[in-house]
C-alpha positions as CSV (number, residue, x, y, z in Angstrom):
1,X,183.8,123.7,198.6
2,X,184.5,125.4,201.8
3,X,187.6,127.5,202.7
4,X,189.1,125.6,205.6
5,X,190.9,127.1,208.5
6,X,194.0,125.3,207.4
7,X,194.0,126.8,203.9
8,X,193.5,130.3,205.3
9,X,196.5,129.9,207.6
10,X,198.7,129.6,204.4
11,X,198.0,133.4,204.0
12,X,200.2,134.1,207.0
13,X,203.4,133.7,205.0
14,X,202.3,136.3,202.4
15,X,201.1,138.7,205.0
16,X,204.3,138.5,206.9
17,X,206.2,139.6,203.8
18,X,204.1,142.8,204.0
19,X,205.7,143.9,207.2
20,X,208.8,144.9,205.4
21,X,206.9,146.5,202.6
22,X,204.8,148.8,204.7
23,X,207.4,149.8,207.3
24,X,205.2,150.2,210.3
25,X,208.1,150.4,212.8
26,X,206.0,149.6,215.9
27,X,207.4,146.4,217.4
28,X,206.0,144.4,214.5
29,X,202.5,144.1,216.0
30,X,200.8,146.0,213.1
31,X,201.9,144.8,209.7
32,X,200.1,147.6,207.9
33,X,200.4,151.3,208.3
34,X,197.6,152.9,210.3
35,X,195.4,155.3,208.2
36,X,197.1,154.4,204.9
37,X,196.0,150.8,204.2
38,X,192.6,149.3,203.4
39,X,191.2,146.0,202.2
40,X,188.8,145.6,199.3
41,X,187.0,142.9,197.3
42,X,187.4,142.0,193.7
43,X,185.4,139.7,191.5
44,X,187.6,136.9,190.1
45,X,186.8,136.6,186.4
46,X,187.8,132.9,186.3
47,X,185.0,132.0,188.6
48,X,182.4,134.7,188.0
49,X,180.3,136.0,185.0
50,X,181.4,139.2,183.3
51,X,180.3,142.4,185.0
52,X,177.2,143.6,183.2
53,X,177.8,146.9,181.3
54,X,174.9,148.6,183.1
55,X,174.3,151.0,185.9
56,X,170.6,150.8,185.8
57,X,170.6,150.0,189.6
58,X,171.9,153.5,190.4
59,X,168.4,155.0,190.1
60,X,167.2,152.6,192.7
61,X,167.5,153.3,196.4
62,X,169.8,151.0,198.4
63,X,166.7,149.7,200.1
64,X,165.3,148.6,196.8
65,X,168.5,146.9,195.8
66,X,168.7,145.2,199.2
67,X,165.2,143.9,198.8
68,X,166.1,142.3,195.5
69,X,169.2,140.8,196.9
70,X,167.5,139.4,200.0
71,X,165.3,137.3,197.7
72,X,168.4,135.3,196.8
73,X,167.4,131.7,197.7
74,X,169.4,130.0,200.4
75,X,170.9,126.6,199.4
76,X,169.5,125.0,202.6
77,X,166.7,125.9,204.9
78,X,168.2,124.3,208.0
79,X,171.6,122.9,208.8
80,X,171.6,119.2,209.7
81,X,174.2,119.9,212.4
82,X,175.8,122.9,214.0
83,X,178.9,124.3,212.4
84,X,182.0,122.4,213.6
85,X,184.6,124.4,211.6
86,X,185.1,127.7,209.8
87,X,182.5,127.7,207.1
88,X,183.1,130.2,204.2
89,X,181.7,129.1,200.9
90,X,183.9,128.9,197.8
91,X,182.9,131.6,195.3
92,X,184.1,134.3,192.9
93,X,185.5,137.0,195.2
94,X,189.1,137.7,196.3
95,X,190.3,139.9,199.2
96,X,193.1,142.4,198.5
97,X,195.2,144.7,200.7
98,X,196.1,148.2,199.3
99,X,198.8,150.3,200.9
100,X,198.5,153.9,199.7
101,X,202.0,154.8,200.9
102,X,203.9,152.1,198.9
103,X,201.3,151.5,196.3
104,X,201.5,147.8,197.2
105,X,198.4,145.8,196.1
106,X,198.4,142.2,197.5
107,X,195.9,139.4,197.3
108,X,195.3,137.9,200.8
109,X,193.1,134.8,200.3
110,X,194.5,131.6,198.9
111,X,191.3,130.7,197.0
112,X,188.3,132.7,195.9
113,X,185.3,132.8,198.3
114,X,181.8,134.1,198.3
115,X,182.6,137.3,200.2
116,X,180.4,140.3,200.6
117,X,182.1,143.0,202.7
118,X,185.6,143.5,204.1
119,X,187.3,146.0,206.5
120,X,190.7,146.5,208.0
121,X,190.6,147.7,211.6
122,X,191.7,151.2,212.4
123,X,195.0,150.0,214.0
124,X,195.7,147.5,211.3
125,X,195.5,144.4,213.6
126,X,192.2,142.9,212.6
127,X,190.3,141.9,209.4
128,X,186.6,141.8,209.5
129,X,184.6,140.4,206.6
130,X,181.3,138.8,205.7
131,X,180.5,136.1,203.3
132,X,178.2,133.3,202.4
133,X,178.5,130.0,204.3
134,X,177.9,126.6,202.7
135,X,174.2,126.8,203.6
136,X,173.8,130.1,201.7
137,X,173.6,132.5,204.6
138,X,175.8,135.6,205.0
139,X,177.9,135.2,208.1
140,X,180.4,137.5,209.9
141,X,184.1,136.5,210.2
142,X,187.1,138.1,211.9
143,X,190.8,137.4,211.7
144,X,193.9,138.8,213.1
145,X,196.1,140.7,210.6
146,X,198.4,137.7,210.1
147,X,195.6,135.2,209.7
148,X,197.0,133.2,212.6
149,X,193.5,133.2,214.1
150,X,190.2,133.1,212.2
151,X,186.8,133.2,214.0
152,X,183.3,132.9,212.7
153,X,181.2,135.3,214.8
154,X,177.7,134.4,213.6
155,X,176.0,131.1,212.7
156,X,172.3,132.1,212.8
157,X,170.3,131.2,209.7
158,X,169.8,134.8,208.7
159,X,171.9,137.1,206.6
160,X,174.3,139.5,208.3
161,X,175.2,142.5,206.2
162,X,177.2,145.8,206.2
163,X,179.7,144.8,209.0
164,X,181.9,147.4,210.5
165,X,184.3,147.6,213.5
166,X,184.4,150.3,216.1
167,X,187.5,152.5,216.0
168,X,189.1,150.6,219.0
169,X,188.4,147.2,217.3
170,X,186.3,145.8,220.2
171,X,182.8,145.8,218.7
172,X,181.2,144.9,215.5
173,X,178.0,146.6,214.1
174,X,176.0,145.0,211.4
175,X,172.5,144.9,210.0
176,X,170.2,142.0,209.0
177,X,167.8,141.3,206.2
178,X,165.0,142.3,208.6
179,X,166.2,145.9,208.6
180,X,167.5,145.8,212.2
181,X,171.0,146.9,213.5
182,X,173.0,144.9,216.0
183,X,176.3,145.1,217.8
184,X,178.4,142.2,219.1
185,X,181.9,141.7,220.6
186,X,184.7,141.4,218.1
187,X,186.3,138.5,219.8
188,X,189.3,136.7,218.4
189,X,189.1,133.8,220.9
190,X,187.9,130.7,219.1
191,X,186.1,129.2,222.1
192,X,183.2,127.7,220.1
193,X,180.7,129.9,221.8
194,X,179.0,132.4,219.5
195,X,179.0,136.0,220.8
196,X,175.6,137.3,221.8
197,X,174.4,140.2,219.5
198,X,172.7,143.2,221.0
199,X,169.8,144.8,219.1
200,X,169.9,148.6,218.8
201,X,166.3,149.8,219.0
202,X,165.6,151.5,215.7
203,X,161.9,150.5,215.7
204,X,160.9,154.1,214.9
205,X,162.6,153.5,211.5
206,X,160.9,151.3,209.0
207,X,164.1,149.8,207.7
208,X,167.7,150.5,209.0
209,X,171.0,149.4,207.4
210,X,174.6,150.4,206.8
211,X,175.8,151.2,210.4
212,X,179.1,153.0,211.1
213,X,180.5,153.8,214.5
214,X,181.4,157.3,215.8
215,X,185.1,157.3,216.9
216,X,184.2,157.0,220.6
217,X,182.0,153.9,219.9
218,X,179.0,155.3,221.7
219,X,176.9,156.0,218.6
220,X,176.3,154.7,215.1
221,X,175.2,156.5,212.0
222,X,173.2,154.5,209.5
223,X,170.8,154.6,206.6
224,X,167.1,154.4,207.2
225,X,163.6,154.9,206.0
226,X,161.0,156.4,208.3
227,X,157.4,157.6,207.9
228,X,157.4,161.2,206.6
229,X,161.2,161.2,206.0
230,X,162.7,160.1,202.8
231,X,165.6,157.7,202.8
232,X,168.1,159.5,205.0
233,X,171.2,159.3,207.3
234,X,170.4,158.8,211.0
235,X,172.4,158.7,214.2
236,X,171.5,156.8,217.4
237,X,173.3,155.8,220.6
238,X,174.3,152.1,220.8
239,X,171.9,152.0,223.8
240,X,169.1,153.1,221.5
241,X,168.9,156.7,222.8
242,X,169.0,159.9,220.9
243,X,167.6,158.9,217.5
244,X,168.0,161.8,215.0
245,X,167.9,162.3,211.3
246,X,171.1,163.9,210.2
247,X,170.5,164.4,206.5
248,X,167.5,166.2,205.1
249,X,167.1,164.9,201.6
250,X,164.6,166.3,199.1
251,X,161.8,164.0,197.9
252,X,164.0,163.2,194.9
253,X,167.1,162.3,196.9
254,X,168.1,159.1,198.6
255,X,170.9,159.2,201.2
256,X,172.7,156.1,202.4
257,X,176.0,154.4,203.5
258,X,177.4,157.0,205.9
259,X,180.9,157.0,207.3
260,X,182.3,159.1,210.1
261,X,185.6,161.0,210.0
262,X,188.4,159.9,212.4
263,X,187.9,163.1,214.5
264,X,184.2,162.5,214.7
265,X,183.2,165.9,213.2
266,X,182.0,164.9,209.7
267,X,179.9,162.4,208.0
268,X,180.3,161.4,204.3
269,X,177.6,159.5,202.5
270,X,176.0,158.7,199.2
271,X,173.3,161.0,197.8
272,X,171.3,159.3,195.0
273,X,169.1,161.2,192.6
274,X,167.5,160.5,189.3
275,X,170.7,161.5,187.5
276,X,173.0,159.2,189.5
277,X,175.0,158.9,192.7
278,X,177.6,161.2,194.3
279,X,179.5,161.5,197.5
280,X,178.3,164.2,199.9
281,X,179.4,165.3,203.4
282,X,178.0,167.3,206.3
283,X,178.8,168.1,209.9
284,X,177.9,165.3,212.3
285,X,175.4,167.8,213.8
286,X,173.4,167.3,210.6
287,X,172.2,169.4,207.6
288,X,171.0,172.9,208.4
289,X,168.4,172.7,205.6
290,X,167.2,170.4,202.9
291,X,170.0,169.6,200.5
292,X,172.6,171.7,202.3
293,X,175.2,169.0,202.5
294,X,178.4,169.6,200.4
295,X,178.5,167.5,197.3
296,X,182.1,166.2,196.8
297,X,181.8,164.4,193.5
298,X,179.8,165.4,190.4
299,X,180.3,162.5,188.0
300,X,177.0,160.8,189.1
301,X,178.8,157.4,189.4
302,X,180.4,157.6,192.9
303,X,179.4,155.6,195.9
304,X,180.3,153.8,199.1
305,X,182.5,156.4,200.9
306,X,185.0,155.3,203.5
307,X,187.2,157.7,205.6
308,X,190.9,156.7,205.5
309,X,192.8,159.1,207.7
310,X,192.2,162.6,206.4
311,X,191.0,161.3,203.1
312,X,187.9,159.6,201.6
313,X,187.9,156.4,199.6
314,X,185.1,155.6,197.3
315,X,184.0,153.5,194.4
316,X,183.2,154.8,190.9
317,X,182.5,153.7,187.4
318,X,183.2,157.2,186.1
319,X,186.3,156.4,183.9
320,X,184.5,153.5,182.1
321,X,187.7,151.6,181.9
322,X,188.0,149.6,178.6
323,X,184.2,150.0,178.2
324,X,183.5,147.5,181.0
325,X,181.6,149.9,183.3
326,X,183.3,148.1,186.3
327,X,183.8,149.9,189.6
328,X,187.3,151.0,190.6
329,X,188.5,152.6,193.8
330,X,189.4,156.2,194.1
331,X,190.7,158.5,196.9
332,X,190.2,162.2,197.5
333,X,190.8,164.8,200.1
334,X,187.9,165.3,202.5
335,X,186.8,168.4,200.6
336,X,186.6,166.6,197.3
337,X,189.9,167.8,195.8
338,X,192.9,165.8,194.5
339,X,191.0,162.8,193.2
340,X,193.2,159.8,192.4
341,X,192.3,156.4,191.0
342,X,193.9,153.7,193.0
343,X,192.8,150.6,191.1
344,X,192.8,150.4,187.4
345,X,191.3,147.1,186.2
346,X,188.4,145.9,184.1
347,X,187.3,143.9,187.1
348,X,184.8,144.8,189.8
349,X,186.4,146.3,192.9
350,X,184.6,147.4,196.0
351,X,184.2,147.4,199.8
352,X,180.6,146.0,199.5
353,X,179.9,143.9,196.5
354,X,176.2,143.6,197.4
355,X,175.8,147.1,196.1
356,X,178.6,147.5,193.5
357,X,177.2,144.6,191.4
358,X,174.1,146.2,190.0
């Protein structure tokens, strides 16, 4: 069953209630507080199997996990006709809004969908998410914050992963299962015309994924694998210029999923090793020597960092809540201090369920 545009419009009432809860105070155009709210995904236990009590996938690189996930068979090789309505497959994932100021945690979607990633724009006016369509392909969707408009940005019969908005909300960056990175306009005008993606030339990298914009929108940082360089964090101009490796991992490290601070000076990312995964950070100029990045967590179970204002959100299994080994969401200062758990359930929470579900 598909989630129809009509059913998603029913979310508007619930979201409008949030205006009074978050107290934005800016003419009512932004129902959520800038730099204190975020959206995340949660597996619905009524329509999904129990989370496996295993973190065996942690010792794999993200590229290896991606390769396994890409092998997921599509339910159809070709569509008989072109999409005529918003096409999000029904599934087992819910979309939640968390406001760190009020502690409000609110479900946004009326029925569970087959979602993969989700992001709230920097100014709180747009929602970007990806999910499987009824043909089994991961597509990109964008909505205004009140769900009055919902647009499907991609329809091509390939998978579109790791979607992120630029800071000004005008551009989407994403990667495909071919290991290439693209940008496209973040249009909220449902004209029926699909935006044209622009390929960023990362051909010098064997495989590229997980893009994140710098605040000025002129560059993206991303994860990549290149000859002679272990899995590392790279930076490149959106015009394909200035490719550079920022992280210098040892042969036993794997670096991935970078995020750039709001002032553009720092990059946080995952550093995987044989003992597990932790959050690290470095200057956007890059590491000065192999392994010189600052390690912010030491529990070996922390991943998927995301800057939120002056703090960093991330996922972790470290508390092993009720023995389920499920991910929960944490927040800490940018230097790794003052760690606080924000979600506290036995369910799987995350920004990107492709990687949190090992």
